[in-house]
C-alpha positions in Angstrom: -105.9 56.4 -139.8 -105.2 53.0 -138.2 -108.3 50.9 -137.6 -108.9 49.8 -134.0 -110.0 46.2 -134.6 -110.3 45.6 -130.9 -113.3 48.0 -131.0 -114.6 47.3 -134.5 -114.8 43.5 -134.4 -116.8 43.2 -131.1 -119.2 45.9 -132.3 -119.9 44.0 -135.5 -120.4 40.8 -133.6 -122.7 42.4 -131.1 -124.7 43.9 -133.9 -125.1 40.5 -135.5 -126.3 39.0 -132.3 -128.8 41.8 -131.7 -130.2 41.4 -135.2 -130.5 37.6 -134.8 -132.3 38.0 -131.5 -134.9 40.3 -133.2 -135.7 37.8 -135.9 -136.3 34.7 -133.9 -136.3 32.6 -137.1 -135.1 29.1 -137.4 -132.6 30.0 -140.1 -131.3 32.9 -138.1 -129.0 35.8 -139.0 -125.8 34.8 -137.2 -123.2 32.6 -138.8 -123.8 28.9 -138.5 -120.8 26.8 -137.4 -120.1 23.1 -137.7 -118.2 20.4 -135.8 -118.2 16.6 -136.4 -117.6 13.2 -135.0 -117.0 10.0 -136.9 -120.7 9.6 -137.9 -122.4 12.9 -137.3 -122.2 16.6 -138.0 -123.2 19.1 -135.3 -124.5 22.4 -136.6 -124.7 25.4 -134.3 -127.2 27.9 -135.6 -129.0 30.6 -133.7 -131.2 29.0 -131.0 -130.2 25.3 -131.6 -127.6 22.7 -132.2 -128.5 20.0 -134.7 -127.0 16.6 -135.0 -127.0 15.4 -138.6 -126.1 11.9 -140.0 -123.0 12.1 -142.1 -124.1 9.3 -144.5 -127.3 11.0 -145.6 -127.8 14.5 -144.0 -130.8 13.4 -141.9 -131.4 15.1 -138.6 -130.9 12.9 -135.5 -131.8 15.5 -132.8 -132.1 19.1 -131.9 -130.7 20.7 -128.7 -132.5 22.1 -126.8 -135.7 20.3 -127.9 -137.7 23.5 -127.3 -136.0 26.6 -128.7 -135.7 29.4 -126.2 -133.6 32.4 -125.6 -130.3 30.4 -125.8 -128.1 31.2 -128.7 -125.2 29.3 -130.2 -122.3 30.8 -132.1 -119.4 28.4 -131.3 -118.9 25.2 -133.2 -119.5 22.0 -131.2 -116.7 19.6 -130.4 -117.0 15.8 -130.0 -114.7 13.7 -127.9 -115.3 10.5 -129.8 -117.3 8.7 -127.1 -120.3 9.9 -125.1 -120.4 13.6 -125.3 -120.6 16.7 -127.6 -119.4 19.9 -125.9 -120.7 23.3 -127.0 -121.0 26.7 -125.3 -123.9 29.2 -125.8 -124.1 32.9 -126.0 -124.9 33.4 -122.4 -122.5 31.7 -120.0 -123.3 28.0 -120.3 -121.2 25.1 -121.5 -123.1 22.0 -122.3 -122.2 18.3 -122.5 -124.7 16.6 -124.8 -125.3 12.9 -125.4 -124.5 12.4 -129.1 -127.0 9.6 -129.5 -130.2 11.3 -128.2 -129.4 15.0 -127.6 -130.0 14.8 -123.8 -127.9 16.9 -121.4 -125.1 15.1 -119.6 -124.0 18.2 -117.6 -123.7 22.0 -117.6 -120.8 24.2 -116.6 -122.1 27.7 -115.5 -119.1 29.3 -113.8 -118.1 31.4 -116.8 -119.6 34.9 -117.0 -119.3 35.6 -120.7 -120.1 34.2 -124.1 -118.7 31.1 -125.8 -117.6 32.2 -129.3 -114.8 29.7 -130.0 -115.0 25.9 -129.9 -113.6 24.0 -126.9 -110.5 21.8 -127.3 -110.9 18.2 -125.9 -107.5 16.7 -125.3 -107.1 13.5 -123.2 -109.1 13.9 -120.0 -109.4 17.7 -120.2 -111.7 20.2 -121.9 -110.2 23.6 -122.6 -112.9 26.2 -122.9 -112.2 29.8 -124.1 -114.7 32.4 -123.0 -115.3 36.1 -123.6 -115.1 36.8 -119.9 -111.3 36.9 -120.5 -110.7 33.4 -119.1 -109.6 30.0 -120.3 -111.3 27.2 -118.3 -109.9 23.7 -118.0 -112.5 21.1 -117.0 -112.5 17.4 -116.5 -114.7 15.2 -118.6 -117.6 15.4 -116.1 -117.6 19.2 -116.2 -115.6 19.8 -113.0 -113.3 22.8 -113.0 -109.6 21.9 -112.9 -108.2 25.4 -113.3 -108.9 28.9 -114.7 -106.5 31.4 -116.3 -107.5 35.0 -116.9 -106.1 37.4 -119.5 -106.8 41.1 -120.1 -109.4 40.7 -122.9 -111.8 38.2 -124.4 -110.7 34.9 -125.8 -112.5 33.9 -129.0 -110.2 31.3 -130.6 -109.9 27.6 -129.9 -106.7 26.7 -128.1 -104.2 24.1 -129.5 -101.9 21.8 -127.5 -98.8 19.7 -128.0 -100.0 17.6 -125.0 -97.9 19.4 -122.5 -98.6 23.1 -123.2 -101.8 24.8 -124.3 -101.5 27.8 -126.7 -104.2 30.4 -127.4 -104.7 34.0 -128.5 -106.5 36.8 -126.6 -108.0 40.0 -127.8 -105.5 41.7 -125.5 -102.9 41.2 -128.4 -101.0 38.5 -126.5 -100.6 34.8 -127.2 -100.3 32.6 -124.1 -98.7 29.3 -123.4 -99.9 27.5 -120.3 -99.1 24.2 -118.6 -101.8 21.8 -119.8 -102.1 20.1 -116.4 -102.2 23.1 -114.0 -102.7 26.2 -116.1 -99.4 27.8 -115.0 -98.0 30.4 -117.3 -95.1 29.1 -119.4 -94.7 32.3 -121.5 -96.7 35.0 -123.1 -95.8 37.2 -126.1 -97.1 40.5 -127.2 -98.1 40.2 -130.9 -98.5 44.0 -131.1 -101.7 43.7 -133.0 -105.2 42.2 -132.9 -106.1 38.6 -133.8 -109.4 36.8 -133.5 -108.6 33.3 -134.9 -106.8 30.4 -133.3 -103.1 29.7 -133.5 -101.8 26.8 -135.6 -99.1 24.4 -134.3 -96.5 22.7 -136.5 -93.0 21.3 -135.9 -92.1 23.3 -132.8 -93.6 26.6 -134.1 -96.8 28.5 -133.6 -98.4 30.5 -136.4 -100.9 33.3 -135.9 -102.9 35.2 -138.5 -103.3 38.9 -137.7 -106.0 41.5 -138.4 -103.2 44.0 -139.2 -102.2 42.1 -142.2 -99.4 39.7 -140.9 -98.7 36.1 -140.4 -96.5 35.7 -137.3 -94.4 32.6 -136.4 -93.2 32.0 -132.9 -91.1 29.3 -131.2 -93.4 27.1 -129.2 -90.8 26.5 -126.4 -90.1 30.2 -125.7 -92.7 32.4 -127.4 -89.9 34.3 -129.3 -91.0 35.7 -132.6 -89.1 34.0 -135.4 -90.5 35.9 -138.4 -93.4 37.9 -139.7 -94.8 37.9 -143.3 -97.1 40.6 -144.7 -100.5 39.7 -146.2 -102.6 41.9 -148.5 -105.4 42.4 -145.9 -106.7 41.2 -142.5 -106.4 37.5 -141.7 -109.6 36.6 -139.7 -109.4 32.8 -139.9 -107.0 30.2 -138.5 -104.0 29.1 -140.6 -103.3 25.4 -141.1 -100.0 23.6 -141.2 -98.9 20.6 -143.3 -95.5 19.2 -144.3 -93.6 22.4 -143.4 -96.0 24.8 -145.1 -98.6 27.2 -143.7 -101.9 27.8 -145.6 -104.0 30.9 -144.9 -106.3 33.5 -146.5 -107.2 37.2 -146.1 -110.1 39.5 -146.7 -109.0 40.4 -150.3 -109.6 36.7 -151.1 -105.9 36.0 -151.5 -104.8 32.5 -150.4 -101.2 31.8 -149.5 -98.8 29.0 -149.0 -95.9 30.2 -146.8 -92.8 28.3 -145.9 -93.1 27.4 -142.2 -89.4 27.9 -141.5 -88.4 31.0 -143.4 -91.8 32.8 -143.8 -91.2 33.1 -147.6 -94.4 33.0 -149.6 -94.2 30.0 -151.9 -97.3 30.9 -153.9 -100.3 33.3 -153.7 -103.5 33.2 -155.7 -107.0 34.9 -155.7 -109.5 32.5 -157.0 -112.6 34.1 -155.4 -113.8 36.9 -153.1 -113.2 37.9 -149.5 -112.3 35.1 -147.1 -113.2 35.5 -143.4 -112.8 31.8 -142.4 -109.8 29.6 -142.1 -108.9 26.9 -144.6 -109.3 23.1 -144.1 -106.9 20.4 -145.1 -107.8 17.5 -147.4 -105.5 14.6 -148.4 -104.8 16.2 -151.7 -105.1 19.9 -151.0 -106.8 22.8 -149.1 -110.4 24.0 -149.1 -111.4 27.6 -148.6 -114.9 29.3 -148.5 -115.5 32.9 -149.7 -118.1 35.3 -148.3 -119.6 35.6 -151.8 -120.6 31.9 -151.7 -117.7 30.0 -153.4 -116.2 26.7 -152.1 -112.7 26.6 -153.5 -110.3 23.6 -153.5 -106.7 23.9 -154.5 -103.9 21.4 -154.5 -100.8 21.9 -152.4 -99.1 23.7 -155.3 -101.9 26.2 -155.6 -103.6 24.7 -158.7 -107.4 24.9 -158.7 -109.0 21.5 -158.2 -112.6 22.7 -158.3 -114.9 25.5 -157.3 -118.6 25.3 -156.4 -120.9 28.3 -155.9 -123.9 28.3 -153.6 -126.5 30.9 -152.7 -125.8 32.8 -149.5 -122.6 33.8 -147.7 -119.9 31.5 -146.4 -118.4 32.9 -143.2 -117.7 29.7 -141.2 -114.7 27.4 -141.5 -115.4 24.2 -143.5 -114.8 20.9 -141.7 -113.5 17.6 -143.1 -115.3 14.6 -141.6 -114.4 11.2 -143.0 -114.7 11.6 -146.8 -116.9 14.7 -146.7 -116.3 18.4 -146.6 -118.9 20.1 -144.4 -119.8 23.7 -145.3 -122.0 25.9 -143.1 -123.9 28.6 -145.0 -125.5 31.9 -144.1 -128.6 33.5 -145.8 -128.7 30.7 -148.4 -131.0 27.9 -149.5 -129.3 25.4 -147.1 -127.7 25.7 -143.7 -125.2 22.9 -144.2 -123.9 21.3 -147.4 -121.7 18.2 -147.7 -119.2 17.8 -150.6 -117.0 15.0 -151.6 -113.2 15.7 -152.0 -113.9 15.9 -155.8 -116.5 18.6 -155.3 -119.7 16.6 -155.8 -122.5 17.6 -153.5 -123.6 14.6 -151.4 -126.4 16.2 -149.4 -127.7 19.4 -147.9 -129.5 20.1 -144.6 -132.1 22.5 -143.4 -133.9 22.2 -140.0 -137.5 20.8 -140.4 -140.1 23.6 -140.4 -142.3 23.9 -137.4 
């Protein structure tokens, strides 16, 4: 029997949210997610977003200051200047002052949840929403354009500066004009995907829940090749120097040639991986659901592995010389490692 991921995945996420709403605890039961600027990490967890200093792991502020019924699942995005953008689990998108945690503005025209992070590119904020729409805003929160698909949009879009690319749960990948939201092309991937596409050297790469990596031409949307994986690919692939790196739910990690789709190497250093990998200067970092942080070099050789208590479902983020790892059900919500695998600090919200 073929699994209907379009039904199964939303049901699992809804169940997670309902459970977290029942607990009302500071640590929460949904998956924390992290974004970063040059000097701070921004941790989305249950009812709050926390700003944490990168140099020592100290909390700078909490948003909102008084926790209410608002919930955050999406990672925050920083534009490098005067705002951090994050959407909540109702229909609000917030611009937050990175210095003090005050609200700059709110965008409330969406009608669904924000699950994926926004993309900030130039003078535009691209915000995917579960109401089936991609919203393009100016830096003051004004709506530039809106494009609607046939299903929810969970993944963060990518852009080459002229075209914006994103996946929808309707099984299509879309290419829109970055300036006006006009449809350039759309392609039926003939299967479900929840992650974001990766862009590299004129090609788009998409990891699929039905056990495939798909490569498309960025200019036309034509499918160039497909490569089978051992299990579902939930996370977003990454691209570097002609190679695509990704992982699946068996815990297998792959390096795939970006032009031909040939698997250069495959290894299974840990357990199931639901998140995408992150690039370092000397390799790639993965996190497994069983609590392992795994770093391999670009040839697939293990650099180091660290094990924490709890589950690792969120994608790690590289910020400066740190690897930021959000954790679920563990001793700490956020852990910072050096590129050599040394723990630099850990963070938990202060107790009430």
